[in-house]
Structure formats: C-alpha cells, structure tokens
C-alpha positions, 0 to 999 in steps of 0.5 A: 485549822489551827492558827499555827498550822495556817500560818506555817502553810501560808508562809510556805506557800508564799516562799514557794512562789518566789522559789519556783520563779527562781528555779524556772527563771534562773534569776536571784528572786529567792534570797534570805530576807524573803523568808522573814517577809513571808512569815510577817505576811502570814502571821500578821495577815491584815495588819499595818505590818503587811501594808504594801506601802510598808513591805515594798517600801521598806525593801525598796529603801533597803535596796537603795541604801544598800546600793548607795553604801556598797558603791560608795564604800565597798564596790568590787568587794563581796562577802562571798569570800572571807576577807583577811582579818583586819583587811581593808576589804573587810573594813569596807564591807563592814562600813558598807553594812553599817551605813546601809542598815543605818540609812535603811532604819532612818529611811523607813522611820522617816517614810513610815515604811517600817518592815524589819526584814528590809534590814536584811535586804539592805545587808544582802545588797551592801555586802555585795551579794546582790549588788547590781541595780538589776539585782536590786530591781529583782529584789523589789519585784520578788517582794511585790510578787510575794505580796501579790500572792499573799493578797491572793491567798487572803482573798481565796481564804475569805471566799472559802470562809463565805462558802463554808458559812453558806453551807452550814446555814 
C-alpha cells in the first residue's frame, strides 16, 4: 500500500476510535486537537514524535496550563459565544489563551514532551470550551486511547507483514 494511502487510513482509524467513544458515551472525547495528534501518530509512526511520554505528556501539560490560565483569568467566560469588540470578557479570554499557550510551550520544552497539537488542546481549555477538571481528565484519557489504538494498529501491521513474508517464502 502506498504510504500516503496508509497514513490516510491510519489517521482515519485512529480518530474513529474516539469518535465512536464520544458517540456511544455522550462524553466530549472527540475534540479538535485529536485530529492533528492522529495525523502525527500516523505520519511519524515510530519516531520520537509519537513517544507516549511526548503525546500524553504534551496534552497533559496543555490541559493543566489551560485550566490554570482559564481559572486565573477567564473563569465563567467562554469562547462559545462571541464577545463584544474591546470587551473585558474578550480580553480575559485572549489573555487566558496567550498565557496557556506560553505555559504549554515552556512546559513541553522543559520536560521534553514536545507535541505541537497540545498547543491546540491548551486553547480548547483556556478559552472555556472544555474547561472543567473532569473535561481535562477526559482529554488526557482520549489521548491515551488514541495512542493505545495507534500501538495496536502498528502491532497488527507488523504481524501482517511477518505473515506476508512467510507466505512469499
């Protein structure tokens, strides 16, 4: 199979796992930053970029930074509804997003858990879209599920490749 096709299918399978979980549970375990994480996992399958420490660690730092920033600066406000131009609510959300992204970048660099999609996660939290501690925990859980599915896909691909080699021999 062509690498582009394989990466495309791998990405789709990964995001399907959390989509089905979200559908069956009604919980917010499908959110925008999972798409880029699924793509990174599919594209760089066995590289440092897909190390569990980086993927889960990066998102966990993003969640913590987002929660801290949101409750410090923008608690009770959400980006779900547009704010008035120049409003205090808009300023609070903007400041929360900036602080969260800065803390996430610094935290990932300090702990060697670089995973760029985590900067999207931190904005999701800091802007009040998924801003409760429970929702933060669900984000990290969904990332862990995504990573587990990725590892399972890689294992089944390797087993399939072994059998294919045996059949050709």
